[in-house]
MIZA-80849 format. One record per residue: x, y negated, z negated of N, C-alpha, C, CB in turn; residue in one letter. Coordinates in steps of 0.001 Angstrom, whole numbers, padded with zeros to 6 digits, always signed. Glycine has a CB too. Layout:
MIZA-80849
XYZXYZXYZXYZa ...
END
This chain:
MIZA-80849
+044677-116802-082759+044813-115653-083056+045181-114722-082991+044487-115436-083088m +046261-114189-083547+046786-112798-082823+046185-112008-082996+047883-112234-083047k +046162-111565-082049+045483-109309-082532+046039-108407-082913+045043-108208-081513s +044937-107941-083957+045511-107338-085276+045711-106062-084545+044491-107286-086777p +046713-105435-084936+047047-104248-084348+047237-102860-085561+048448-104626-083497r +046623-101370-085657+046483-101003-086348+046944-099554-085762+045446-101440-086840l +047750-098842-086996+048842-097748-086580+048411-096933-087765+050648-098216-086497t +047162-095702-087790+047228-094956-088856+048265-094157-089382+046438-094341-088757p +048549-093509-090373+049466-092205-090069+048679-091558-089857+050365-091562-090955s +047418-090879-089756+046533-090172-090061+046835-089406-088381+045039-090998-090623g +045506-090050-087836+045103-089488-086115+046579-090232-085333+043075-090431-085252p +046992-090956-085865+047875-091725-084748+047204-092250-083338+049030-090717-084306h +046128-093410-083858+046327-094077-082814+046310-095580-083346+045329-093694-081751l +046592-095908-082209+047183-097634-081370+046098-097955-081210+048109-097855-079780h +045510-099105-081415+044586-099849-081119+044517-101297-080931+043930-099578-081800i +044378-101625-079975+044349-103186-079946+042874-103762-079498+045528-103743-078839t +042824-104964-080336+041244-105789-079908+041829-106760-079925+039780-105862-080831t +040954-107513-079139+040955-109082-078341+041326-110203-079166+039478-109540-077780p +042038-110505-078955+041605-112669-079481+040517-113164-079722+041796-113902-078403a +039684-113422-080724+038412-114151-080174+038440-115600-079245+037605-114480-081450r +038046-115955-078320+038082-116730-077439+036223-117033-077162+039077-116046-076242s +035753-118223-077424+034869-118194-076936+033300-117846-078006+035332-117368-075929g +032195-116916-077623+031170-117024-078620+031745-115313-079026+029258-117434-077980p +031248-115384-081125+032006-114267-081591+031158-113072-080873+032103-114191-083322r +031925-111830-081443+031265-110863-080499+030078-110476-081114+032092-109633-080150p +030120-110200-082644+029061-110083-083426+027488-110779-083450+029630-110342-084394d +028005-111736-082406+026749-112999-082591+026264-113626-081113+027453-114511-083598r +026880-112222-080117+026631-112741-078875+024919-112119-078496+027979-112189-077767l +024268-113458-077702+022643-113217-077701+022449-112918-076142+021607-114718-078287t +022109-112646-075665+021115-112211-074387+021989-113377-073197+018908-112675-074759g +021250-114419-073380+021570-115532-072755+023407-115873-072576+020749-116616-073626g +023628-115410-073666+025240-115741-073777+026211-114442-073003+025697-115842-075666e +025363-113756-072784+025810-112121-071813+025727-112227-070649+024941-110784-071942a +024881-112719-070056+024381-113227-069312+025322-114175-068307+023474-113705-069988i +025543-115445-069129+026494-116317-068408+027915-115903-068564+026360-117720-068865s +028349-114742-069387+029476-113896-069293+029559-113119-068064+029509-113033-070374q +028171-112483-067562+028584-111191-066835+028199-112688-065422+027329-109145-067116a +027813-113833-064975+028201-114481-064085+029570-114254-063591+027985-115570-064415a +030453-114327-064914+032055-115041-064305+032840-113608-063879+033225-116102-065854r +032049-112193-063951+032822-111508-063435+032695-110842-062173+033026-110871-064176l +033009-110462-061850+033793-109840-060537+032373-108794-059808+035543-108634-061177t +032206-108004-059070+031652-106859-058713+032349-105931-059333+031567-106656-057411d +033505-106016-059009+034229-104774-059766+034553-104406-060842+035082-104580-059536r +034033-105561-061543+034100-105809-063133+033048-105059-063469+033963-107343-063732d +031644-105312-062746+030717-104751-062820+030433-103043-062795+030262-105382-062046h +030935-102575-061346+031199-101615-061322+031974-100882-062616+031664-101677-060288q +033246-101474-063174+033995-100539-064322+033299-100880-065103+035450-100630-064782v +032662-101740-065310+031233-101714-067125+030756-100888-066656+029798-103041-067729i +029796-100648-065429+028560-099231-065318+029602-097704-065313+027388-099323-063297t +030618-097798-064616+031527-096345-065341+031172-095919-066721+033224-096630-065533l +031849-097042-067181+032431-097417-068564+031179-096824-069308+032797-099212-068874l +030436-097642-069273+029028-097584-069877+028509-095750-069217+027842-099266-069090a +028689-095297-068361+028600-093589-067746+029225-092834-068264+028998-093224-066455d +030324-093176-068788+031785-092084-068476+032477-092024-070348+033444-093214-066897h +031859-093558-070952+032477-093939-072196+034018-094175-072319+032140-092955-073092r +034817-093111-071344+036186-093369-072027+036782-093011-070460+036736-092221-073636v +037669-094155-070083+038222-093561-068732+040047-094359-068858+036966-094269-067007l +040339-093951-068112+042522-094561-068198+042672-095415-067307+044040-093305-067697t +043309-095917-067115+043082-097029-066114+043504-096052-064706+044207-098620-066450a +044337-095250-064640+044577-094197-063491+043545-093995-063208+045233-092978-063654d +042545-093549-063368+041249-092801-063516+039975-094218-062732+040982-092313-065651q +040544-094996-063452+040027-096950-063028+040238-097659-061370+041332-098228-064136l +041911-097096-061198+042173-097865-060245+041568-097170-058540+043799-098082-060461a +041889-094850-059292+041394-094856-058033+039483-094811-057874+042180-093527-057385r +038833-094772-058496+037827-095275-058439+036805-096263-057910+037930-095304-058972l +037986-097134-058574+037423-099280-058101+038537-099574-057606+037037-100810-059589v +039172-099741-058007+040748-100515-057566+041560-100203-056135+041930-100017-058740f +042256-098773-055917+042926-098755-055254+044090-098861-055645+042640-099289-054613g +044676-099743-055867+046154-100059-056296+045938-099533-058509+046572-102482-055756n +047141-098998-058811+046925-098886-059946+047891-100385-060829+047330-097261-060239l +049083-101616-059832+048856-102558-061171+048203-103528-061106+049871-103087-061736k +047418-103307-059858+045751-104537-059849+045156-104403-060918+044360-104264-058710i +045308-102979-061326+043562-102375-061803+044157-102156-063898+042926-099853-060509a +045765-102107-064090+046268-102244-064654+045479-104204-065335+047570-101721-063969q +046228-104844-064245+046289-106574-064895+045438-106732-065041+046698-107799-064322r +043977-107193-064029+042546-106554-064007+041667-105780-065536+042788-105325-062851r +042297-105091-066225+041988-104366-067386+042339-105094-068999+042798-103033-067156l +043838-105162-067914+044192-106588-069764+043348-107481-069727+045842-107818-069949l +042759-107934-068265+042093-109627-068593+040570-109426-069060+042038-110807-066947c +040338-107962-068503+039333-108099-069395+039254-107767-070840+038516-107551-068920l +040128-106895-071125+040244-106752-072467+040388-108098-073364+041359-105892-072642t +041236-108454-072839+041534-109767-074250+040081-111063-073989+043753-110963-073856k +039171-111071-072802+037962-111484-073066+036623-110740-073415+037801-112080-072182r +036973-109733-074248+036532-108186-074938+035266-107495-074665+036443-108261-076442g +035513-107620-072881+034979-106910-072517+034772-105707-071992+034824-107277-072305v +036324-105218-072558+036590-103848-072748+037354-103884-074110+037419-103177-071503l +037702-102452-074470+038531-102403-075298+039022-101065-075180+038087-102806-076465a +040666-101249-075681+041243-100230-075274+042163-099297-076527+042039-100795-074132r +042858-098225-076223+043542-097423-077173+044082-096327-076782+042849-097106-078109f +045153-095806-077448+046490-094747-077357+046894-094217-078122+047531-095050-077056r +046296-092939-077623+047021-091891-078762+048321-092063-079442+047258-090628-078176r +049124-091467-080163+050342-091449-080181+051344-089885-079667+050470-091908-081569y +052385-090331-079077+052823-088428-078348+054101-089065-078948+052776-087699-076029r +054766-088127-079069+056107-088059-079216+056650-086847-078615+056448-088159-080551w +058099-086870-077641+058544-088374-077105+057373-088997-075832+060351-088196-076301p +057361-090434-076000+056987-091171-074698+055782-091704-075292+056767-090258-073236g +054741-092053-074577+053618-092775-074586+052178-092142-073736+054113-094092-074029s +051209-091940-074670+050199-091791-074160+049849-092730-072895+049425-091840-075138a +048775-092502-072432+048087-093738-071253+047034-094549-071953+047203-092998-069771p +046870-095407-071702+045821-096807-072303+044063-095691-072416+045692-098752-070467w +043620-095826-073157+042080-095219-072614+041406-096591-072737+041179-093809-073710l +040523-096375-071550+039467-097938-071668+038586-097759-072109+038931-098712-070585y +037414-098381-073248+036088-098247-073229+035148-099577-073072+035816-097563-074403t +034369-099820-073790+033641-101066-073528+034090-101357-074382+032320-101322-073367l +033891-103077-074101+033994-103634-075809+032881-104339-076338+035185-104710-076088g +032710-104646-076683+031103-105400-077490+030993-106404-076543+031138-106223-079352q +031679-107156-075836+031160-108106-074183+030935-107573-073448+031907-108941-073357h +031458-106358-073714+031318-105638-071680+029898-105130-072256+032850-103775-070768g +030032-104226-073566+028928-103453-074133+027363-104541-074346+029603-102807-075744a +026980-105346-074559+026223-106552-074178+025834-107033-073037+026699-107394-074516a +026877-107212-071863+026558-107547-070486+025971-106426-069803+027727-108001-069749i +026125-105294-070039+025963-103987-070074+024303-103925-070078+026770-103312-071350h +023980-104085-071724+022418-104178-071963+021857-105547-071125+022071-104332-073767a +022685-106717-071204+021114-107852-070349+021176-107456-068770+021430-110188-070395a +022087-107090-068236+021490-106232-067068+020715-105836-066778+021694-105533-066810t +020420-104628-067763+019474-103510-068183+017701-104010-068858+020458-102668-069487l +018331-105009-069322+016782-105263-070057+016811-105028-071486+015575-104231-069495g +018123-103861-071702+017479-103377-073139+017764-104156-074354+017955-101987-073509t +018140-103740-075626+018689-104443-076668+020088-104312-076720+018144-104081-077847r +020932-105229-076919+022508-105811-077581+022805-104798-078079+022682-107033-078719i +023589-104172-078226+023987-103156-079663+024715-103742-080622+024877-101873-079393p +024755-103873-081763+025595-104138-082800+026686-103988-082524+025434-103574-083780r +027989-104961-083211+028693-104720-083247+030105-102939-083479+028324-105613-083674p +029053-102713-084678+029103-101911-085563+028901-100266-084630+027956-102421-086715g +028299-100465-083733+027505-099336-082496+028716-099468-081723+025795-099853-081476e +028888-100510-081207+029422-100441-079711+031224-099610-080524+029509-102676-078607t +031831-100311-081796+033035-099196-082309+032810-097955-082193+033395-099219-083681v +031501-097703-082612+031159-096089-083694+031559-095171-081835+028422-095788-084754e +030853-095893-081088+030707-095060-079599+032231-095006-079285+029694-095965-078178r 
END
């Protein structure tokens, strides 16, 4: 299934959502969140914690804070986005392009909530934030 892309004419946002693989994001349970969290690296958990605290960061900011190298950061952030751990968007800017802005995806929000022992947010709550 291809990732839907949205480019509204109003606020000029380009939003990508991950293709579904594995459990559906709207049906992720605490146990599934914990099992997904086990497959993440310590650095991935740092990214999730930073995004939970700051809500939105660029790849450059995450590279400086966690990775130390922009290319490595971009590759890992894309992988986490495809898995639904992160979500990304960019604002339309002419000429050129704006940097990708990363935030927690549904799986990332569920993993963060499960590690804290709090309620897993509904998909609408994650998108709203």
